[in-house]
C-alpha positions in Angstrom: -46.8 -1.1 -62.9 -44.1 -3.6 -62.8 -41.7 -1.1 -64.3 -42.4 1.3 -61.5 -41.7 -1.3 -58.9 -38.5 -2.3 -60.6 -37.4 1.4 -60.7 -38.2 1.9 -57.0 -36.2 -1.2 -56.1 -33.3 0.1 -58.2 -33.5 3.4 -56.5 -33.5 1.8 -53.1 -30.6 -0.4 -54.0 -28.7 2.6 -55.4 -29.4 4.6 -52.2 -28.3 1.7 -50.1 -25.2 1.2 -52.2 -24.3 4.9 -51.8 -24.9 4.6 -48.1 -22.7 1.6 -47.8 -20.0 3.4 -49.9 -20.2 6.4 -47.6 -20.0 4.1 -44.6 -16.9 2.4 -46.0 -15.3 5.7 -46.8 -16.0 6.9 -43.2 -14.6 3.8 -41.7 -11.5 4.1 -43.9 -11.0 7.7 -42.7 -11.5 6.7 -39.1 -9.2 3.7 -39.5 -6.4 5.9 -41.0 -6.8 8.3 -38.1 -6.8 5.5 -35.5 -3.6 4.1 -37.1 -2.1 7.5 -36.9 -3.0 7.7 -33.2 -0.8 4.7 -32.4 2.1 5.8 -34.7 5.0 8.1 -34.2 4.1 10.3 -37.2 5.1 13.9 -37.0 2.4 16.5 -36.1 2.6 17.9 -39.6 2.1 14.5 -41.1 -1.0 13.8 -38.9 -2.5 17.2 -39.8 -1.8 16.6 -43.5 -3.5 13.2 -43.4 -6.6 14.7 -41.8 -6.8 17.5 -44.4 -6.4 15.2 -47.3 -9.1 12.8 -46.0 -11.5 15.8 -45.5 -10.9 17.3 -48.9 -11.5 13.9 -50.6 -14.5 12.6 -48.6 -16.4 15.9 -48.1 -15.6 17.2 -51.5 -14.7 20.8 -50.4 -12.4 23.5 -51.8 -10.3 23.9 -48.8 -9.6 22.6 -45.3 -7.8 24.5 -42.5 -6.8 23.1 -39.1 -6.3 25.7 -36.4 -4.7 24.8 -33.1 -5.0 26.7 -29.8 -1.9 28.4 -28.6 -2.5 29.4 -25.0 0.7 31.4 -24.9 -0.4 33.8 -27.6 -3.1 35.9 -26.0 -3.4 38.2 -29.0 -4.1 35.5 -31.5 -4.9 32.2 -29.7 -5.8 30.2 -32.8 -2.9 29.5 -35.2 -3.6 27.9 -38.6 -1.1 25.0 -38.5 -1.9 23.4 -41.8 -4.1 24.2 -44.8 -5.1 22.0 -47.7 -7.0 22.7 -51.0 -8.6 20.9 -53.9 -5.9 21.3 -56.6 -8.6 22.2 -59.1 -9.9 25.1 -57.0 -7.0 27.5 -57.7 -8.1 30.0 -55.1 -6.3 31.9 -52.3 -6.2 30.3 -48.8 -9.4 30.8 -46.7 -9.4 31.4 -43.0 -12.0 32.0 -40.4 -12.9 35.6 -39.7 -12.1 36.7 -36.1 -15.8 36.9 -35.5 -16.3 33.3 -36.5 -13.3 32.1 -34.6 -14.6 34.0 -31.5 -18.0 32.3 -31.9 -16.4 28.9 -32.1 -14.2 29.5 -29.0 -17.1 30.7 -27.1 -19.7 28.1 -28.1 -17.4 25.1 -28.8 -20.0 23.4 -31.0 -20.3 22.8 -34.8 -21.0 25.8 -37.0 -22.7 25.0 -40.4 -23.3 27.9 -42.8 -24.4 27.4 -46.5 -25.0 31.1 -47.3 -22.3 33.0 -45.4 -23.1 36.4 -47.0 -26.7 36.4 -45.8 -26.2 34.7 -42.4 -27.8 37.1 -39.9 -25.6 35.8 -37.0 -22.5 37.4 -38.4 -21.7 40.8 -39.9 -18.7 40.0 -42.1 -16.9 42.3 -44.4 -14.9 41.8 -47.6 -16.6 38.5 -48.4 -16.2 39.3 -52.1 -12.5 39.2 -51.6 -12.4 35.8 -49.9 -15.0 33.9 -51.9 -16.4 31.8 -49.0 -19.9 30.7 -49.8 -20.3 27.9 -47.3 -18.3 26.6 -44.4 -18.5 23.9 -41.7 -16.4 24.3 -38.6 -16.2 21.8 -35.7 -14.2 22.0 -32.4 -11.3 19.8 -31.7 -11.8 18.8 -28.1 -9.8 16.5 -25.9 -11.0 15.5 -22.4 -13.4 18.3 -22.4 -10.8 20.9 -23.4 -10.8 22.9 -26.7 -7.4 22.4 -28.5 -8.4 23.7 -31.9 -10.8 23.9 -34.8 -11.3 21.8 -38.0 -12.7 23.9 -40.8 -13.9 23.0 -44.3 -14.9 25.6 -46.9 -17.1 25.7 -50.0 -18.9 22.4 -50.5 -18.7 21.4 -54.2 -22.4 20.7 -54.4 -25.2 23.2 -55.0 -27.1 22.4 -51.8 -24.0 22.9 -49.6 -23.2 21.1 -46.4 -25.6 18.6 -44.9 -26.2 17.3 -41.4 -24.5 14.1 -42.5 -21.4 16.2 -43.4 -21.5 17.8 -40.0 -21.8 14.4 -38.3 -18.8 12.8 -40.1 -16.6 15.9 -39.6 -17.5 15.9 -35.9 -16.5 12.2 -35.7 -13.2 13.0 -37.6 -12.5 15.9 -35.2 -13.2 13.7 -32.2 -10.8 11.0 -33.4 -8.2 13.6 -34.7 -7.9 15.5 -31.4 -6.3 12.5 -29.7 -4.0 11.8 -32.7 -2.9 15.5 -32.8 -2.3 15.6 -29.0 -0.2 12.4 -29.2 1.9 13.9 -32.0 2.3 17.1 -30.0 3.4 15.3 -26.9 5.8 13.1 -29.0 7.4 16.2 -30.6 7.7 17.8 -27.2 9.3 14.7 -25.8 11.8 14.6 -28.7 12.6 18.3 -28.2 13.2 17.7 -24.5 15.5 14.8 -25.3 17.5 16.9 -27.7 17.7 19.8 -25.3 18.9 17.5 -22.5 21.6 16.1 -24.8 22.7 19.6 -25.8 22.8 20.5 -22.1 24.8 17.4 -21.4 27.3 18.3 -24.1 27.4 21.9 -22.9 28.1 20.6 -19.3 30.9 18.4 -20.7 32.5 21.3 -22.5 32.2 23.6 -19.5 33.8 21.1 -17.2 36.8 21.0 -19.6 37.1 24.8 -19.3 37.5 24.5 -15.5 40.9 23.6 -14.0 41.3 19.8 -13.8 43.6 20.2 -10.8 45.1 23.0 -8.8 48.7 24.2 -9.7 51.6 23.1 -7.5 53.6 26.0 -6.1 56.3 25.6 -3.5 55.2 27.0 -0.2 51.5 27.2 -1.2 48.5 24.9 -1.3 45.6 25.6 -3.6 42.1 24.2 -4.0 38.9 25.1 -5.9 35.5 23.7 -6.6 32.4 24.7 -8.6 28.8 23.3 -8.2 26.5 24.7 -10.9 22.8 25.3 -10.0 21.8 23.9 -13.4 23.5 21.5 -15.9 25.6 24.5 -17.0 26.5 27.5 -14.9 27.7 31.0 -15.1 30.5 30.8 -12.4 34.1 30.7 -13.6 37.4 30.2 -11.8 40.8 29.6 -13.2 44.6 29.4 -12.5 46.9 30.7 -15.3 50.7 30.2 -15.0 52.7 33.3 -15.9 56.5 33.9 -16.3 58.8 34.3 -13.4 56.9 31.6 -11.4 53.9 33.9 -11.0 50.4 32.6 -11.0 47.2 34.5 -12.2 44.1 33.4 -10.4 40.5 34.6 -10.9 36.9 34.0 -10.1 33.9 35.4 -12.0 30.1 35.3 -11.8 28.2 35.8 -15.0 24.7 37.4 -15.0 21.9 35.0 -15.7 22.0 31.2 -15.8 22.0 28.3 -18.2 23.4 28.3 -21.7 23.6 32.1 -22.2 25.6 32.5 -19.0 27.8 29.5 -20.0 28.6 31.1 -23.4 29.5 34.4 -21.7 31.6 32.5 -19.2 33.6 30.8 -22.1 34.0 34.2 -23.7 35.3 35.7 -20.5 37.7 32.9 -19.9 39.2 33.2 -23.4 39.5 37.0 -23.0 41.2 36.7 -19.6 43.6 34.0 -20.7 44.6 36.0 -23.8 45.3 39.2 -21.6 47.2 37.2 -19.0 49.6 35.8 -21.6 50.6 39.4 -22.3 52.1 39.6 -18.8 50.3 42.9 -17.9 49.3 44.1 -14.4 46.1 43.1 -12.7 44.3 46.4 -13.3 45.4 46.6 -16.9 44.2 43.1 -17.6 40.8 43.9 -16.1 40.5 47.2 -18.0 41.3 45.6 -21.4 39.1 42.6 -20.7 36.2 45.0 -19.8 36.6 46.7 -23.2 36.6 43.4 -25.1 33.6 42.0 -23.1 31.6 45.2 -23.6 32.2 45.0 -27.4 31.2 41.4 -27.7 28.1 41.1 -25.5 24.7 42.6 -25.1 24.3 45.6 -22.7 22.2 43.5 -20.3 25.0 40.9 -19.9 27.8 41.5 -17.4 30.1 39.7 -15.0 31.5 40.4 -11.5 35.1 39.4 -11.4 38.1 39.1 -9.1 41.6 38.8 -10.7 44.8 38.4 -8.8 48.5 37.7 -9.6 50.5 35.8 -7.0 54.2 36.3 -6.7 55.5 33.3 -4.7 59.0 34.7 -4.6 58.1 38.0 -3.0 55.2 36.3 -1.2 52.7 38.9 -2.2 49.8 39.3 -4.7 48.3 42.1 -6.6 44.6 42.1 -7.3 41.7 44.0 -8.9 38.1 43.4 -7.8 35.6 44.3 -10.6 32.3 44.4 -8.6 32.7 41.0 -7.1 31.9 40.0 -3.5 34.7 41.1 -1.1 37.5 38.5 -1.1 38.7 37.6 2.4 42.3 37.2 3.6 42.7 35.5 7.0 45.9 35.9 9.0 47.3 33.5 11.6 46.4 36.0 14.4 42.7 35.6 13.4 42.2 38.9 11.7 40.2 39.1 8.4 40.9 41.6 5.6 38.3 42.4 3.0 39.8 42.9 -0.5 37.5 45.3 -2.5 39.9 47.6 -4.4 39.1 47.6 -8.1 36.0 49.0 -9.8 32.6 48.2 -11.2 31.4 45.0 -13.0 32.7 44.0 -16.4 30.7 44.6 -19.7 28.5 47.5 -18.7 30.5 50.6 -19.7 33.3 50.4 -22.3 36.0 52.6 -20.9 36.3 52.5 -17.2 39.4 53.0 -14.9 40.2 50.2 -12.5 42.5 50.2 -9.5 44.7 47.5 -8.0 46.2 46.8 -4.6 49.3 44.7 -3.6 48.9 42.7 -0.4 51.6 40.7 1.5 51.0 36.9 1.7 52.5 35.9 5.0 53.1 32.4 6.3 49.8 30.8 7.4 47.7 33.4 5.5 44.6 32.0 3.8 42.9 33.7 0.8 39.2 32.8 0.3 37.5 33.5 -3.0 33.8 32.7 -3.4 30.7 33.5 -5.5 27.5 34.9 -4.2 26.0 31.4 -4.5 27.6 30.8 -1.1 26.5 33.9 0.9 23.1 34.2 -0.8 22.1 30.5 -0.4 18.8 30.4 1.5 17.1 28.0 3.8 13.4 27.2 4.3 12.8 30.4 6.2 14.4 32.4 3.3 17.3 33.4 5.5 20.6 34.0 3.7 23.8 32.1 4.6 25.5 35.6 4.6 29.1 36.8 5.1 29.3 36.6 8.9 28.6 32.9 8.9 31.2 32.3 6.1 33.8 34.4 7.9 33.2 32.6 11.2 33.5 29.2 9.6 36.7 30.1 7.7 38.3 31.7 10.8 37.7 28.6 12.9 39.0 26.3 10.2 41.9 28.4 8.8 44.4 25.8 10.0 42.9 23.2 7.6 44.2 22.4 4.2 42.6 24.3 1.3 40.9 21.1 0.2 39.4 20.6 3.6 38.3 24.2 4.0 36.6 24.2 0.5 34.7 21.1 1.3 33.7 22.3 4.8 32.3 25.5 3.3 30.3 23.7 0.7 29.0 21.2 3.3 28.0 24.0 5.6 26.1 25.8 2.8 24.3 22.6 1.8 23.4 21.8 5.4 22.1 25.3 5.9 20.0 25.2 2.8 18.5 21.8 3.6 15.7 20.9 1.1 15.7 24.4 -0.4 16.7 24.0 -4.1 20.1 25.5 -5.1 19.2 28.7 -6.9 22.7 29.9 -7.9 26.1 28.4 -8.8 28.4 27.8 -5.9 32.2 28.4 -6.3 34.9 28.3 -3.6 38.6 28.8 -4.1 41.2 28.8 -1.3 44.9 29.7 -1.5 47.1 29.1 1.6 50.7 29.8 2.3 52.1 27.0 4.3 
């Protein structure tokens, strides 16, 4: 009788000891996850920690963490990390689409100890995947599903227990915040890196723009560019030529941001190389179009105005490749639209372009601009438009180029008010004094 009592006591002590061991193990897991929550571990390291703890504590063959990707409508759950018992030696397991769909719909734990005979699911090819038992719990944060924590094949004959489900649910509850913290940290780091890259791109692009206008006897020149983003797609340049001539140009690249900035740099290098060969305006544009077509995608193009000023003959030749009309204002108040040329650059490889030579009389003002000026909008979605620009330039044609450039930009900004700038703004003025 005494022996039976002693055995019962030992059994109770052993059970209590096992319970305490399990509680200590659970606390260890939760402590590790809590520590991870306050750390700056990478997302992959957080996920690996969770997987390793689950494999060891729950004694399973495999663990898979699936995170919700709301951008991917075809396959919203992506397996981010997978861990396995090194002794198992089996191929990676994954939730069937049916099981994943059930979890997304119900968002509650799913415990199956005989998958093949579970009447809730009609699964195929079970013999190929060798999943006997599984336990899946949702990863939820502030009431929102962010993923699934799945464990496969309990290494015990009776399979998963309600205690296993409880601890996995607790792990999932704690892990969701740690995972989200790591996600946000990585996004923040990526944003910081992107901003630094944009800052460097902006610095490089500013160096590609003229630092100051050229000085030519009898002429005053000014130009200014205001990108809509950190980097822009507008480009203007002044390129000295032989015999005191000056090439000047303004281009507007399709698109915005880094891709437009790269194409702008490509265009600048192309134009400068052709200009150094001392060719005519139309020939320069024709050859630049061929080179641009061969080095860019079909959906990338540029509108472009290219001119060559001869300060000795007081005239300039130009070719307008699909750009806005350039305006020439005379002392008598007349305005001439300069449109001779051809279509935009980079769309068709071999295209003929035309050029025109225009006299540059004393007091004449040449105004180059990008469509960021005329297409600037206000709160009522009204465009700044050409007539408003022509009127402003006509009234202020007696100003210096610097003054006129600034007046145009101020006028556009005042017109737009609080409406965000949607496109790059570039203005260049050349005046014979």
